[in-house]
C-alpha positions as CSV (number, residue, x, y, z in Angstrom):
1,M,-33.4,26.9,20.9
2,D,-32.5,23.3,19.1
3,N,-31.6,20.6,21.9
4,R,-29.0,19.5,19.4
5,T,-27.0,22.0,19.8
6,I,-26.5,21.3,23.7
7,A,-24.1,19.4,24.5
8,C,-24.0,16.2,26.4
9,S,-21.6,16.2,29.4
10,I,-21.0,13.0,29.2
11,N,-20.2,11.8,24.9
12,V,-21.0,8.1,25.0
13,C,-20.4,8.3,21.3
14,Q,-17.4,6.0,20.0
15,N,-14.6,6.7,17.0
16,N,-14.7,10.9,17.7
17,G,-18.4,11.0,17.2
18,K,-20.1,14.3,19.1
19,C,-22.8,13.8,21.3
20,F,-25.8,16.3,21.6
21,L,-29.3,16.0,23.6
22,L,-32.3,15.2,21.8
23,D,-35.8,16.2,23.5
24,N,-38.4,14.2,21.8
25,G,-41.1,16.1,24.1
26,T,-41.3,13.1,27.0
27,T,-37.8,12.3,27.1
28,I,-34.0,13.7,26.7
29,S,-32.0,11.4,25.0
30,P,-27.9,11.6,23.9
31,Y,-27.6,11.3,20.1
32,C,-24.5,10.4,18.3
33,L,-23.6,12.6,15.2
34,C,-21.3,10.4,13.2
35,N,-18.5,11.4,10.9
36,R,-18.3,10.4,6.9
37,C,-16.7,6.8,8.3
38,F,-18.9,5.5,10.8
39,V,-23.1,4.9,11.3
40,G,-24.8,3.8,14.1
41,S,-26.4,4.9,17.5
42,R,-23.0,5.4,18.9
43,C,-21.3,5.0,16.2
44,E,-19.7,1.9,16.5
45,I,-20.0,0.4,12.7
46,E,-17.2,1.8,10.6
47,Q,-18.5,2.4,7.2
48,Y,-15.5,2.3,5.4
49,S,-11.9,1.2,6.2
50,K,-8.4,2.7,6.2
51,N,-7.2,1.3,3.0
52,L,-9.8,3.9,0.3
53,W,-7.8,4.2,-2.9
54,I,-8.6,6.9,-5.7
55,Y,-10.2,4.7,-7.9
56,G,-12.3,3.3,-4.7
57,T,-12.9,5.8,-3.0
58,S,-16.8,7.2,-2.1
59,K,-17.9,10.7,-3.6
60,E,-18.5,11.7,0.0
61,N,-14.5,11.0,1.3
62,I,-13.4,11.6,-2.3
63,K,-10.4,15.0,-1.9
64,Y,-10.0,15.6,-5.4
65,Y,-7.0,16.9,-7.1
66,N,-4.4,17.6,-10.1
67,P,-1.8,15.8,-9.8
68,Y,0.0,17.1,-13.1
69,N,3.0,16.9,-12.7
70,E,3.4,13.1,-11.1
71,T,1.3,12.0,-13.7
72,L,3.9,13.3,-16.1
73,I,6.4,12.1,-14.5
74,L,4.9,8.4,-14.3
75,S,4.7,8.8,-17.8
76,L,8.5,9.3,-18.8
77,L,9.4,6.1,-16.4
78,G,6.6,3.8,-17.9
79,I,8.2,5.6,-21.4
80,A,11.6,4.2,-20.2
81,S,10.5,0.7,-18.8
82,F,9.1,0.3,-22.1
83,I,12.2,1.0,-23.9
84,N,13.9,-1.3,-21.2
85,N,11.4,-4.0,-21.8
86,L,10.9,-4.0,-25.5
87,L,15.1,-4.3,-25.9
88,S,15.7,-6.9,-23.2
89,L,12.9,-8.8,-24.2
90,Q,13.8,-8.7,-27.9
91,T,17.6,-9.8,-26.9
92,F,16.0,-13.1,-24.9
93,L,14.1,-13.9,-27.6
94,F,16.6,-14.1,-30.5
95,S,19.0,-15.7,-28.7
96,K,18.8,-19.5,-29.0
97,K,21.5,-19.6,-26.2
98,I,19.2,-18.1,-23.9
99,R,15.3,-19.6,-25.2
100,I,16.4,-22.8,-24.3
101,T,16.9,-22.7,-20.1
102,N,14.7,-22.1,-17.5
103,L,16.6,-18.9,-16.7
104,G,15.7,-17.6,-20.3
105,I,12.0,-18.2,-19.4
106,Y,12.4,-16.3,-16.4
107,L,14.1,-13.5,-18.5
108,I,11.4,-13.8,-21.7
109,L,8.3,-13.6,-19.4
110,F,9.9,-10.8,-16.9
111,S,10.5,-8.6,-19.6
112,L,7.1,-9.7,-21.7
113,T,5.3,-8.8,-18.1
114,G,6.9,-5.7,-17.5
115,L,6.3,-4.9,-21.6
116,I,2.5,-5.2,-20.7
117,V,2.6,-2.8,-17.8
118,S,4.5,-0.8,-19.0
119,I,2.1,0.0,-22.0
120,I,-1.0,0.3,-19.4
121,Q,1.1,2.4,-17.1
122,I,1.5,5.0,-20.2
123,V,-2.4,4.6,-21.8
124,F,-3.3,5.5,-18.0
125,A,-1.1,8.3,-17.4
126,F,-1.5,9.9,-21.2
127,M,-5.4,9.6,-20.7
128,N,-5.4,11.9,-17.3
129,L,-3.3,13.9,-19.2
130,T,-5.8,14.1,-22.1
131,F,-9.1,14.5,-19.9
132,N,-7.3,16.8,-17.3
133,F,-8.3,14.4,-14.6
134,K,-12.4,14.8,-15.3
135,E,-14.8,12.9,-13.4
136,L,-15.7,9.9,-15.2
137,P,-18.8,8.8,-16.5
138,E,-19.6,5.6,-13.5
139,L,-19.3,3.4,-15.9
140,N,-16.3,4.0,-17.3
141,H,-15.3,4.5,-13.3
142,L,-16.1,1.0,-12.8
143,I,-14.4,-0.4,-15.5
144,Q,-11.0,1.8,-15.4
145,C,-11.1,0.5,-11.3
146,A,-11.5,-3.5,-11.9
147,F,-9.2,-3.5,-14.5
148,I,-6.5,-1.3,-12.5
149,R,-7.4,-4.3,-9.7
150,I,-7.4,-7.1,-11.7
151,F,-5.4,-6.6,-14.5
152,Q,-2.6,-4.7,-14.1
153,N,-1.8,-4.9,-10.5
154,S,-1.7,-8.8,-10.8
155,L,0.9,-8.5,-13.7
156,S,3.0,-6.2,-11.5
157,L,3.0,-8.9,-8.7
158,C,4.0,-11.1,-11.3
159,L,7.0,-8.8,-12.5
160,Y,7.6,-9.2,-8.6
161,W,8.1,-12.3,-8.6
162,F,9.3,-13.3,-11.5
163,C,12.6,-10.8,-10.4
164,L,12.7,-13.0,-7.2
165,Y,12.6,-16.2,-9.7
166,I,15.3,-14.5,-12.0
167,A,17.6,-14.5,-8.9
168,I,16.9,-17.9,-7.0
169,E,17.4,-20.1,-10.4
170,R,20.5,-18.0,-11.0
171,V,21.9,-18.2,-7.1
172,L,21.0,-22.2,-7.9
173,I,22.8,-22.4,-11.1
174,E,26.2,-20.4,-9.5
175,Y,26.4,-23.0,-6.5
176,S,25.0,-26.2,-8.9
177,F,22.2,-27.3,-7.3
178,V,20.7,-27.2,-11.0
179,S,22.6,-27.3,-14.6
180,L,22.0,-24.4,-16.6
181,Y,20.5,-26.5,-19.2
182,D,17.9,-28.3,-17.4
183,S,14.4,-29.0,-18.6
184,R,12.8,-26.4,-19.1
185,R,9.7,-27.8,-17.6
186,R,10.1,-26.5,-13.9
187,S,10.0,-22.8,-15.1
188,F,6.7,-23.0,-17.0
189,V,5.3,-24.9,-14.2
190,S,6.6,-22.0,-12.0
191,S,5.6,-19.5,-14.5
192,R,1.9,-21.3,-14.8
193,S,1.2,-21.7,-11.5
194,L,2.4,-17.8,-10.5
195,F,-0.2,-16.5,-13.4
196,I,-2.9,-18.3,-12.0
197,L,-2.4,-17.7,-8.1
198,V,-1.6,-14.0,-8.4
199,P,-4.9,-13.1,-9.6
200,L,-6.4,-15.4,-7.3
201,T,-5.4,-12.8,-4.8
202,N,-8.2,-10.5,-6.2
203,L,-10.7,-12.5,-3.8
204,F,-9.8,-10.7,-0.8
205,P,-12.3,-8.0,-1.3
206,I,-15.3,-10.5,-1.4
207,L,-13.6,-12.9,1.1
208,F,-12.9,-10.0,3.8
209,G,-15.1,-7.3,2.3
210,R,-17.7,-5.8,4.9
211,K,-21.1,-4.6,3.4
212,S,-21.7,-1.0,2.4
213,Y,-24.8,0.4,5.2
214,K,-26.3,1.2,1.8
215,Y,-25.6,-1.4,-0.8
216,N,-26.3,-5.1,-0.5
217,L,-23.4,-6.2,-2.9
218,Y,-19.8,-6.1,-1.2
219,N,-17.7,-3.0,-3.0
220,F,-15.4,-4.5,-5.1
221,C,-13.6,-1.2,-6.5
222,L,-13.9,0.3,-3.1
223,L,-11.7,-2.2,-1.3
224,N,-13.7,-1.7,2.3
225,F,-11.8,-4.3,4.2
226,T,-13.1,-5.9,7.8
227,S,-10.8,-5.1,10.5
228,I,-9.3,-8.7,10.1
229,G,-9.6,-8.4,6.4
230,Y,-7.0,-5.0,6.0
231,T,-4.5,-6.9,8.3
232,F,-4.3,-9.6,5.9
233,Y,-4.3,-7.7,3.0
234,L,-1.4,-5.5,4.6
235,I,0.5,-8.3,5.1
236,F,0.4,-9.8,1.6
237,D,1.4,-6.2,0.4
238,Y,4.3,-6.1,2.3
239,F,5.6,-9.1,1.8
240,N,4.9,-8.8,-2.2
241,Y,6.1,-5.1,-2.3
242,I,9.2,-5.3,0.5
243,G,9.9,-8.8,0.9
244,V,9.9,-9.8,-2.5
245,P,12.5,-7.1,-3.5
246,L,14.7,-7.5,-0.2
247,S,14.6,-11.8,-0.6
248,F,15.6,-10.6,-4.7
249,A,18.4,-8.2,-3.3
250,I,19.8,-10.8,-0.7
251,A,20.5,-13.3,-3.5
252,C,22.1,-11.3,-5.8
253,G,24.7,-10.2,-3.1
254,V,24.6,-14.1,-2.2
255,I,25.7,-14.3,-6.2
256,F,28.3,-11.5,-6.4
257,K,29.9,-12.6,-3.1
258,H,30.4,-15.8,-4.5
259,L,31.7,-14.9,-7.9
260,I,33.8,-12.6,-6.4
261,K,35.1,-15.1,-4.1
262,H,35.7,-17.5,-7.2
263,R,37.7,-14.4,-9.2
264,C,39.6,-14.1,-6.0
265,A,40.7,-17.7,-5.8
266,L,42.0,-17.4,-9.5
267,V,43.8,-14.6,-9.2
268,D,46.0,-13.2,-6.1
269,D,46.8,-10.1,-6.8
270,E,43.6,-8.1,-8.1
271,S,41.9,-5.6,-5.1
272,F,38.5,-6.6,-4.2
273,R,37.4,-3.1,-6.2
274,S,38.6,-4.5,-9.4
275,S,36.8,-7.7,-9.2
276,L,34.1,-6.1,-8.5
277,V,33.9,-3.7,-11.1
278,L,35.1,-6.9,-13.8
279,I,31.8,-8.7,-12.3
280,A,29.8,-6.4,-12.6
281,S,30.7,-5.3,-16.3
282,K,29.9,-9.2,-17.0
283,H,27.2,-9.6,-15.5
284,Y,25.4,-6.5,-16.3
285,D,21.8,-7.9,-17.1
286,F,21.6,-8.2,-13.5
287,F,20.7,-4.2,-13.4
288,S,17.8,-5.3,-15.7
289,T,15.6,-6.0,-14.1
290,T,16.3,-3.8,-11.4
291,N,16.1,-0.9,-13.7
292,T,12.6,-2.5,-14.7
293,L,11.3,-2.9,-11.2
294,L,12.2,0.6,-10.5
295,S,10.5,2.5,-13.5
296,T,7.4,0.6,-13.1
297,D,4.7,1.3,-11.4
């Protein structure tokens, strides 16, 4: 009878490892059978963190599926985002009154960034549909992984931040803290800083990554963070994907409140609903940034 099939009376293994008795001829010692995420004599070493994603998941842990409907929806959203950004960019570029303002620079860069992201989204979606989600060769897999991590995700974060820039600029203009036709140096400096700082976040896997027990190098695509690194990564992600849109919504609320208050001071017999509808119809450009974010992956 194989001694490994005899369960230990006391499980000394960590992280849900299974304990068996191993007889080497002279002594009987406990033996831990670890799951795929942990290694070590007691399953104490975490091999993979909890944030594995589809382009970086190891082959022994990945679960293949065929998300046809999901990809089809993403491709349609990408097309809608492409049309929306193309029309917005055309409007902002061909209007001199918009181009010469700080707000106009943010709107142009926002539309241009959204246009690039939507093109990438469409290309990858149609590639998956065309090749029917077949497994990519290792080199193509790494290229696609690095391209998405370094390029597309960085542009997506820039898109969120430009959305916040636009809202803050409108608040400053509405409350007369800055002039609409101030020097555009402020917008150029802040935009340049954004395009420099955001890609640096791709250093997270190097600064906070854990080395695989099979390799001596960090697996950039796997995003295999340590516990502390994963905490920092979550904080950063939540701040960008929740905090920034929430700040944008609050800023828009502040602007609408000020506009409605100003409207009510000019017209006494107009209802709040009528004022809100009128302001929304006059400032429909507020919703262009929201539509872009909703339609962009």
